[in-house]
MIDOSE-1310 file (N, C-alpha, C; in nm, 2 decimals, decimal comma, always signed):
residues 111
mpsl	-0,65/-2,30/-2,55/-0,62/-2,30/-2,41/-0,65/-2,16/-2,35; -0,74/-2,16/-2,25/-0,78/-2,02/-2,19/-0,67/-1,97/-2,10; -0,65/-1,84/-2,10/-0,55/-1,78/-2,02/-0,63/-1,73/-1,90; -0,55/-1,69/-1,79/-0,61/-1,65/-1,66/-0,70/-1,52/-1,69
attp	-0,66/-1,43/-1,78/-0,74/-1,31/-1,80/-0,88/-1,35/-1,85; -0,91/-1,47/-1,90/-1,04/-1,50/-1,95/-1,12/-1,58/-1,84; -1,06/-1,61/-1,73/-1,13/-1,67/-1,62/-1,21/-1,56/-1,55; -1,32/-1,59/-1,49/-1,40/-1,49/-1,41/-1,32/-1,43/-1,30
agrr	-1,25/-1,50/-1,22/-1,17/-1,45/-1,11/-1,06/-1,36/-1,16; -0,99/-1,40/-1,26/-0,89/-1,31/-1,32/-0,95/-1,19/-1,38; -1,06/-1,19/-1,45/-1,12/-1,07/-1,51/-1,16/-0,97/-1,40; -1,22/-1,03/-1,29/-1,26/-0,93/-1,18/-1,14/-0,86/-1,11
vlar	-1,02/-0,93/-1,09/-0,91/-0,87/-1,03/-0,85/-0,77/-1,13; -0,84/-0,81/-1,26/-0,78/-0,71/-1,35/-0,87/-0,58/-1,37; -1,00/-0,60/-1,36/-1,09/-0,49/-1,37/-1,06/-0,39/-1,25; -1,04/-0,45/-1,13/-1,01/-0,36/-1,02/-0,87/-0,30/-1,02
lrgi	-0,78/-0,37/-1,08/-0,64/-0,32/-1,09/-0,64/-0,20/-1,19; -0,72/-0,20/-1,29/-0,72/-0,09/-1,38/-0,77/+0,04/-1,31; -0,84/+0,03/-1,20/-0,89/+0,15/-1,12/-0,79/+0,21/-1,02; -0,67/+0,14/-1,01/-0,57/+0,19/-0,91/-0,52/+0,33/-0,96
gpfl	-0,51/+0,42/-0,87/-0,45/+0,55/-0,89/-0,31/+0,56/-0,84; -0,26/+0,68/-0,83/-0,12/+0,69/-0,77/-0,11/+0,63/-0,64; +0,01/+0,56/-0,62/+0,02/+0,49/-0,49/+0,16/+0,51/-0,44; +0,17/+0,48/-0,31/+0,30/+0,51/-0,24/+0,31/+0,41/-0,13
qgsl	+0,41/+0,33/-0,13/+0,43/+0,23/-0,02/+0,49/+0,30/+0,09; +0,44/+0,25/+0,21/+0,49/+0,31/+0,33/+0,37/+0,33/+0,43; +0,41/+0,38/+0,55/+0,31/+0,41/+0,66/+0,31/+0,55/+0,69; +0,19/+0,61/+0,69/+0,17/+0,75/+0,73/+0,13/+0,76/+0,88
titt	+0,21/+0,82/+0,96/+0,17/+0,84/+1,10/+0,17/+0,98/+1,14; +0,07/+1,01/+1,23/+0,07/+1,14/+1,29/+0,12/+1,13/+1,43; +0,21/+1,21/+1,46/+0,27/+1,21/+1,60/+0,29/+1,36/+1,65; +0,35/+1,37/+1,77/+0,38/+1,51/+1,82/+0,52/+1,51/+1,85
krcg	+0,58/+1,63/+1,84/+0,72/+1,65/+1,87/+0,75/+1,80/+1,91; +0,86/+1,82/+1,97/+0,90/+1,96/+1,99/+0,98/+2,01/+1,87; +0,96/+2,13/+1,84/+1,02/+2,19/+1,71/+1,16/+2,23/+1,73; +1,21/+2,26/+1,86/+1,35/+2,29/+1,88/+1,38/+2,44/+1,90
rptc	+1,28/+2,52/+1,87/+1,30/+2,67/+1,90/+1,29/+2,70/+2,04; +1,38/+2,77/+2,11/+1,38/+2,79/+2,25/+1,26/+2,88/+2,29; +1,21/+2,96/+2,21/+1,10/+3,06/+2,24/+0,96/+3,00/+2,21; +0,95/+2,88/+2,15/+0,83/+2,82/+2,12/+0,76/+2,77/+2,24
rcat	+0,62/+2,77/+2,24/+0,54/+2,72/+2,35/+0,57/+2,57/+2,39; +0,62/+2,50/+2,28/+0,65/+2,36/+2,31/+0,77/+2,33/+2,38; +0,86/+2,43/+2,40/+0,99/+2,42/+2,47/+0,97/+2,42/+2,62; +0,86/+2,48/+2,67/+0,83/+2,47/+2,81/+0,73/+2,37/+2,84
agpl	+0,61/+2,41/+2,89/+0,50/+2,31/+2,92/+0,39/+2,31/+2,82; +0,40/+2,39/+2,71/+0,29/+2,39/+2,62/+0,27/+2,26/+2,54; +0,16/+2,26/+2,46/+0,14/+2,14/+2,38/+0,25/+2,13/+2,27; +0,27/+2,00/+2,23/+0,37/+1,98/+2,13/+0,31/+2,00/+1,99
heva	+0,39/+2,00/+1,89/+0,34/+2,02/+1,75/+0,31/+1,89/+1,69; +0,20/+1,89/+1,61/+0,16/+1,77/+1,54/+0,23/+1,76/+1,41; +0,29/+1,64/+1,38/+0,37/+1,62/+1,26/+0,32/+1,49/+1,19; +0,33/+1,49/+1,06/+0,30/+1,37/+0,98/+0,42/+1,32/+0,93
lltw	+0,44/+1,19/+0,95/+0,57/+1,12/+0,90/+0,54/+1,00/+0,81; +0,61/+0,99/+0,70/+0,59/+0,87/+0,61/+0,72/+0,79/+0,64; +0,70/+0,66/+0,67/+0,80/+0,57/+0,69/+0,80/+0,45/+0,59; +0,92/+0,41/+0,55/+0,92/+0,29/+0,46/+1,06/+0,23/+0,47
kega	+1,08/+0,11/+0,42/+1,20/+0,04/+0,42/+1,27/+0,05/+0,29; +1,40/+0,07/+0,31/+1,50/+0,06/+0,18/+1,60/-0,04/+0,23; +1,60/-0,15/+0,17/+1,68/-0,26/+0,22/+1,65/-0,29/+0,36; +1,75/-0,29/+0,46/+1,73/-0,31/+0,59/+1,71/-0,19/+0,68
rtrt	+1,71/-0,07/+0,61/+1,70/+0,05/+0,68/+1,56/+0,10/+0,67; +1,51/+0,16/+0,78/+1,39/+0,24/+0,79/+1,41/+0,38/+0,76; +1,34/+0,44/+0,66/+1,35/+0,58/+0,62/+1,23/+0,65/+0,66; +1,25/+0,78/+0,69/+1,13/+0,86/+0,73/+1,14/+0,99/+0,66
lhvp	+1,02/+1,04/+0,62/+1,01/+1,17/+0,55/+0,90/+1,25/+0,61; +0,92/+1,38/+0,64/+0,82/+1,47/+0,69/+0,72/+1,50/+0,58; +0,59/+1,49/+0,61/+0,49/+1,52/+0,51/+0,43/+1,66/+0,55; +0,43/+1,76/+0,46/+0,37/+1,88/+0,49/+0,22/+1,88/+0,52
qalr	+0,17/+1,97/+0,60/+0,03/+1,98/+0,63/-0,06/+1,98/+0,51; -0,02/+2,05/+0,40/-0,10/+2,06/+0,28/-0,11/+1,93/+0,20; -0,02/+1,84/+0,23/-0,02/+1,71/+0,15/-0,07/+1,59/+0,23; -0,10/+1,61/+0,35/-0,14/+1,49/+0,44/-0,25/+1,41/+0,38
eeva	-0,36/+1,47/+0,34/-0,47/+1,39/+0,28/-0,44/+1,32/+0,16; -0,36/+1,39/+0,08/-0,32/+1,33/-0,06/-0,23/+1,21/-0,04; -0,13/+1,23/+0,05/-0,04/+1,12/+0,08/-0,11/+1,00/+0,15; -0,20/+1,03/+0,24/-0,28/+0,92/+0,30/-0,36/+0,85/+0,19
awva	-0,41/+0,92/+0,09/-0,48/+0,84/-0,02/-0,38/+0,76/-0,10; -0,27/+0,81/-0,13/-0,16/+0,73/-0,20/-0,13/+0,60/-0,12; -0,11/+0,61/+0,01/-0,07/+0,50/+0,09/-0,19/+0,40/+0,10; -0,31/+0,45/+0,09/-0,43/+0,36/+0,09/-0,43/+0,28/-0,05
eakr	-0,40/+0,35/-0,15/-0,40/+0,29/-0,29/-0,29/+0,18/-0,29; -0,17/+0,21/-0,22/-0,07/+0,10/-0,22/-0,11/-0,02/-0,15; -0,19/+0,00/-0,04/-0,24/-0,12/+0,04/-0,34/-0,19/-0,05; -0,43/-0,11/-0,12/-0,52/-0,18/-0,21/-0,46/-0,26/-0,32
lkhl	-0,35/-0,20/-0,38/-0,27/-0,27/-0,48/-0,21/-0,40/-0,43; -0,16/-0,39/-0,31/-0,10/-0,51/-0,25/-0,21/-0,62/-0,23; -0,33/-0,58/-0,18/-0,43/-0,67/-0,17/-0,47/-0,74/-0,30; -0,49/-0,65/-0,41/-0,52/-0,70/-0,54/-0,41/-0,79/-0,59
sham	-0,29/-0,77/-0,57/-0,18/-0,84/-0,61/-0,18/-0,98/-0,55; -0,22/-0,99/-0,42/-0,23/-1,12/-0,35/-0,36/-1,20/-0,41; -0,46/-1,12/-0,44/-0,58/-1,19/-0,49/-0,56/-1,24/-0,63; -0,47/-1,17/-0,72/-0,44/-1,22/-0,85/-0,35/-1,34/-0,84
saaq	-0,25/-1,34/-0,75/-0,17/-1,46/-0,73/-0,25/-1,58/-0,69; -0,35/-1,56/-0,60/-0,43/-1,67/-0,55/-0,52/-1,72/-0,67; -0,56/-1,64/-0,76/-0,64/-1,68/-0,87/-0,55/-1,76/-0,97; -0,43/-1,71/-0,99/-0,34/-1,77/-1,08/-0,30/-1,91/-1,03
rafl	-0,28/-1,92/-0,90/-0,25/-2,05/-0,84/-0,37/-2,15/-0,85; -0,48/-2,10/-0,83/-0,60/-2,19/-0,85/-0,62/-2,23/-0,99; -0,59/-2,14/-1,09/-0,60/-2,18/-1,23/-0,49/-2,28/-1,26; -0,37/-2,27/-1,21/-0,27/-2,37/-1,24/-0,31/-2,51/-1,17
rrrr	-0,36/-2,50/-1,06/-0,40/-2,63/-0,99/-0,51/-2,70/-1,08; -0,61/-2,63/-1,13/-0,71/-2,68/-1,21/-0,66/-2,74/-1,34; -0,56/-2,67/-1,40/-0,51/-2,72/-1,52/-0,42/-2,84/-1,50; -0,35/-2,85/-1,38/-0,28/-2,97/-1,36/-0,37/-3,08/-1,33
arar	-0,48/-3,06/-1,26/-0,57/-3,17/-1,23/-0,64/-3,22/-1,36; -0,67/-3,13/-1,45/-0,73/-3,16/-1,58/-0,62/-3,24/-1,66; -0,50/-3,21/-1,66/-0,39/-3,28/-1,74/-0,37/-3,42/-1,68; -0,38/-3,43/-1,55/-0,36/-3,57/-1,49/-0,48/-3,66/-1,52
rgr	-0,60/-3,60/-1,53/-0,72/-3,69/-1,56/-0,71/-3,72/-1,71; -0,65/-3,65/-1,79/-0,65/-3,67/-1,94/-0,54/-3,78/-1,97; -0,45/-3,81/-1,88/-0,34/-3,91/-1,91/-0,39/-4,05/-1,94
């Protein structure tokens, strides 16, 4: 009895899953805000400061975390990898469902 890992679709998805690097679920957004210092240029009419925020859900609550300037690119890559992992997970589930449907149809014909 062949397993899903031996089907062509399953092998392709598993090969792509092996290439997944560090990942982080959430959304990275770049926005602007005032820093809160009364002597800063942003307190009056000057431009606001750019900040990167990572947001994610914990239960029913949305959590937010400031991402330092030095880590923005790395965190963006982690978030992209999480999206890639989610896509591959859906692809693997679709391949498994197709495999099960074929097995069920083959079993019904064999009755």
